[in-house]
N, C-alpha and C positions, 0 to 999 in steps of 0.2 A: 445861185442854186446849185445843188450837187450836180455834177455832170451826167450822173446816172440815177434813175429814178430809185428811190430807197425809202423805207418807213422806219425811221428811227424810234424805237418804243423804249421810253425811259422806265425803268423799275426800280422802285425804291421807297422808303418811307417818306411822309411829310417832312419837309425840312431837311432833307438828305443832300441838298446842293443842286438838285435837277434843273431848276429853272435857271440858276447861275450858270450851270454847265452849258445850257442850251445858248444862253446869251453869249458866252465867252467862245465857245468852240463850234456850235452848228449854225448860228444866226447868220443870214446872208447866204447859206447853202441850203437850208432846209427851212420850208414854211413851219409855222407853229400851229398846232391845234391843241387845244386844252379845254377842259371842262371849266377850269376855274376862271375862263375868260367869258363863258356864258353868263347871262344875266342870272342872279340868284334863282329867281322863281320860273327859270326857263323849264319847260316840259320835254320829256324824251331827250335828255342831254346824250345818251348814248346813241340814238338815232342820228341827232345832229352832229355828232362827232364823225360818225361813219360816212355821212354824206359829205362833210368837208374834207375828210382823207380822200375819198374816191374823187372829189372834184379836182383836188391838187394832182391826184395820180393820173387822171384822164388828161390833165394839161401837160403831163410831162415833168411835173414838179415834184421833188423830194420833199417829204413831211416828217416832222417830228412830233410825237404825240407826249405831252408833258403831263402825265396823271401819275399816280402811284402806280397803277397796273401790276397789282400785287400777284396775279395768278393766271392760269391759262384762260379763266373765264373772261378776263378782261383783254388780254393779249392775242388770244386765239382769232378773233375777228379781224384784228388788225394784220396778223400775218396773213390770213386769207385773203384778205382785201389788197395786200401787197402783191401776192403772187398771181392773184386774178387778173392784175394790170400789167403784169410782167416786171414787176419791180422786185428788188431784194427786201428783206425783214432783218433789221439789226437790232439786237437787245443791248442797251446800255444798263449795265447791272450796278446798283449802287449798295454795296454789302451793308446790311444793317448795323447801325451804331445808335441803339434806342435812346441811350443817355445823351448823346450828342444831339439827336434829333429833337428830344424833348427840350433841351436847354435852348437850342436855336429857335425853336418854335416859341418858346415863352419870351423870346425877345420881339417877336413879331407883334404887329399892333392891327387892330380892326379886323377886317375880314380876312387877312392873310393868316392869322392865327387860328389854327385848329384846336378844338377841345383835346386834352391830354387822352381821353378816352378814345378818340378817333385815331390817334397815332398808335396806341396800344393795340386796338382792333385790327389795324392795318399790319402790324408786326405779326399778328397770330396768323395771318392769312398769306404772308409774304413768302414766296418761292423764287429760287434762283432759277432764271430762264436758261434753257439748253437747246442747241440744234435739234433734239429730239422734239421739241414744241414747234419745228418748223422753221426756226430762225436761220437765216444763211449766215449769221456771225454773231457772236456773243462778245461783248467787251466790258471789262470791269473797270469801274470809274472810282477812284478814291481821292480825297484831298492830298495835295502834295506838301502840305505844311509851310507853303510859301505864297498862299493865297490863290492857287491856281489848283489844277487837276492833273492826275496821273492817270493815262488810259492804257490798259493792257488787253491785248486780244486773248480771249479764254475759249475760243471757238475749239480748237484741238483738245482743251483740257476737259472739255464737257461732252465731248462727241465721242461714240464709239465708232471705231471704223476698221477696216481691212488693214493690213500692214502697207505701209507707203512703198512704192516702188518708183524710184528715181523722182520724187516729188509729186506723185499722183496717188490717190486713194479712193476707196469708195465707202461713203459713211453708211451709218446703220438705217438710214431712212429708205434704202434700196428696197423695191418691191418685186425685183425680178422680172420686170415687164419686158425684158430683151432689147429695148430700144436702144441703149447705148452699144450694145454688142453687134447689132445690125450695122452700125457706122464703122465700127472698128474692132471686127472680130478676131483680127490677129493680135490685139492689144489688151482685149477685155474678155474673159472668160467667165465661167459659172461655177461656183463652189459652195456646197450648203445652202443652196435656195438663193444665193445673192451673187451679183456680179463682182469680179475681182480684177484688178490691174495685173496682166501677165507678165508685161515687161515694157520698158520705157519705149518711146518712138525711137526710131533708128534714123529717120531723117525727116525733112521738112513735111513731105507728102503725110507721112504717118502722125506726125504733130497735128496737122490740120484735121486728119481723121479723128483723133482723140478729142480736139477741140469740138468737132461736130458732135460727137458723142456727148460731151459735157453740156453743149447747149441744147441738145435734144432731150435729153434725161429729165422726166416730168418732176422727179423730187430733188433735182440738182445734186445728186448723190456723188457724182464724177467730178472730183475737186482736186485742184493742187493744193498743196500744203501751204504755200503763200497766201491763199485766200480764193478770189474768183477767178475764173478763166478769163484769159485775155480777150475783151469785147472786140478787138481788131480782128480776132479769128473767128468770129462768128460767122459761119457761111451761109446763113440761112436768109431767104428761100435758096435751096440748093438745086440746080437743074439736074434730072436724071438723064434727060435728052432734051431735043429741041422743042417738045411739046408739052412737058410736064415738069414741075418743081415739087420737091418735098418742103413743107412749110417748116419743120422743125419745132422747137419750143413745146414739146408735146405737154398736154395739161393733165394735172393729177385728177382733175374733175371728169375726164374722159378715160380714166383708167390708162392714161399715157398713150393713147392712139395716135398713129401717124395721120396727117393731113396732108393734102395735096392741092396744088394750084394747077388746074388744067387751062393751057393756052388755047385759044380760038384763032382762027385765021382772020378774024374780023379785028384782031387786036384788043380784044376783051379776054375774060378769064372766068373760070368757074372753080370755087373752092370746094372740095370734097371732103367732108368733115372739117373739124376746126382745130387749130392749135390753142394754146391758153391765149385769153384775151389780153391784148395789148394796143393801145393807140399806135405806139411806135411800130409794132409789127405789122399792123395794118397798113400803115404808110408803107413799108417795105414791100408787101404784097401788091398793093396797087401801082407800085412804080412799074410794073409789067403790064399795066393797062386796067381799065375799069372792071371790076369784078360784079358780074350781073346776076350771079346765082350762088346759093350756098346749098350744097346737096348733102343731105344727111343720110348715111347708109343704114342707121338704125338708132334706137333710143339711147343707148350707152354713150353716144357721141353727140348728144345734142345740147350739152351744157352751154357752150359759148355761140351757138348757131344764131340766135335771135340778135346777139350784140353786134356780131360780124355782119350780119344781114343789114341790119339798121345803119350800120356805120358805112357800108359800101352802098346803100340804097338798092340792095339786091333782094331777089326773091329767096325765101327760105323753103326748101323742099323736104318733106319726110311722107312715108307711108302711112295710110290711115291705121294700120295695125299697131304702130307705135305713137300715133298722135298725142296721146296724153303727155308724152315727153315733151312735145313742143306744139301745144294747142294753138298757139299763134302762128303757125306755118302758113305762107302765103299760097303754097301749091301742095296740095294733098294727093298723092298717088293713090289709086284705089285698085283693087282687084288683084289678078295674078297674070295679066297679059302685059307684054313688054309695051313700052310707051315711048316714042321719040320725043324728047323735051327741047331738043335744039337740034341744029343742023349737025348731024354726025354724032349725037349724043342720044343713047337710048337707057332708059331704065328698066331693069329686069327685077320683078318682085322674086324673092328668094326666101320666103319664111323658113325657120329652123332656129338658127341661132336666137332670134327673137321673132315674134309673131309678125312684125313689121320690117324685117330685114330686107334689104334690096342691095343690088349691085349696079353700077353704072359702066355702060360700055361706051367707049369713044374712039371713032375713026377705025373701028376694026383692029386697033392697036392696043389701047388701054383698057384694063378691066380693074376698076375699083371696087374691090370685093367686100369691104367692110370686115367683118369678124366671120363671114361664112366659110372662106377658105383661104389659105396663104402659103408661102413656100417655106418649108421646113430645111434647115441647114443640117438638122440631125438625120433626116431620112433622105435628103436630096430629092425631094418630091412635094407635089401638092398634097396639103392635108387639111383637114376639118379639125376645128378645136373641140373635139368630142368631149373632153373633160370639163368645158366650160359651155354648155349648151342651155340657154335659159328657157327655151320654148319646147323644142322636141327634135331629136337627132333623127327620128323616123320622117317627120315632115321634112326636114332638111334633105333627107336621101330622095325623097319624092320630089323636091324643088330641083334638085340637080338633074335628076332623071328627065325632068320636064324641060329644062333649060340648056343643058350641056350642048345639044345639038345645034342651038342658036347662036351660040358664042364663038366669035373668032376673035382672037387677040394674042399679042406678043408680051405684054407686061401684065404681070399680076401684081397689084398694088393694094395690098391689104391695110386695115386699121392696126391690127395686131400680128404679129409674125413678119418674116422677111418677105422682101420683094425679090423679083427674079424676071429676067428677059430671056425668051426663047423664040425660036421660030414658031410661028402660028401653028403650023402642022404638028409640030413636037408639043406645044402646049395643048392643043386640042386632045391629042393622045392622052396625055398625062391627065387632062380634066376628066376624060371617060374613064380613065382608070380609077380615079378617085370617086366617080359616081357609083362604079361597081362596089368599091370597098366601104363606101358609105352604107350601102343597102345591108351589109353584114352587121352593122353596128346597133347596138341596143341601149336604151335609156340608161344612165348611170348617175350617181351622184355628182355634183359640181366638186371638182378638185383643180385649183389652180396650180397645184405643184406638179400635175401630171402632164403639162403642155410639153410637147417635143418641138421646142424651138429649132 
């Protein structure tokens, strides 16, 4: 099997050579899934295919999907499944040769032969895949005239990107979530609402920070021109200090939110919000000890909570105000009063960003603030995301006023926005200042472009 999980999506007309290409070039490294292998009368072939793909990925196996896959309607769910399991998605594009496909199809016998009208119908729907469709790589496959195949990487030819700087670039899937810039602010900047590579790494330490940015990026937009970042330089989970690690591998399904692993004196851990789901990532996190709880700060970060909790055998927590985002939560936080949920760990309801937003305070040292407030590199201070408040900025102001005096911490560890460590007294002063500033804010339309990262 392939050394790293990947979903190879074969895209092309019937009788384009896809099955032969799989047998000669991918078999042995990739498991095969094809609707052509299902019984002719099988029901819900699409659902069956997706289950098989998910099973292979969950077991850490690469998988090739050998159908015509002519458009995003077919390949979109496969790309999503790949990324949900922490795998890459590679398109193998067989450029259409309608005459050749019809000729080769005519030479087939029995079930293998497709009515010509089927080939013609596929040709009308066939679209060239692109990294804009979420693929991590696009490869063009043609017959080489000697009974084999010629494969060319077309990823760079199909992806719009920023200018490469010493072998690195940012592709057009960037959503300006700031995650990459948090890990390497001296190497990655912002321009025209996107991240941009500012300069190449000057030494090994900077190279490692750039790779951390690449492996944290939820859209995998920070890329070397040679292809994928070096897996050997994936640093996650990455220790911030002796008590907390940042998970990395942020998920597009949580809007790129940071997630954390809080280590406890008992040798166990608690996950705060979640990275993208991957069995391999889950294995990395439990290497630091059993994970007993998955703590959701609010509804926007709930996407992978149940899956991680079930894998760990952990309890899933969420506030009742956002319960519809995780209706199968094991522990429901209610009301507005703080609650000690484990030794040294207290949840503080903080409605405002959403109705059910909370923060988790651990050991009078760590404040996991979700999307309620964060450290801004632009202002050099604590800030609220006033331009992206789903519930009520005025309710958030009330929440801060009610809660600020109860909080003592050194680290602010948000879902979105940067992290910062300061002496507890200094952090308290800044939190009270934020509380006073937030009182002056008034409701405004949501505007993702106006966040002061």
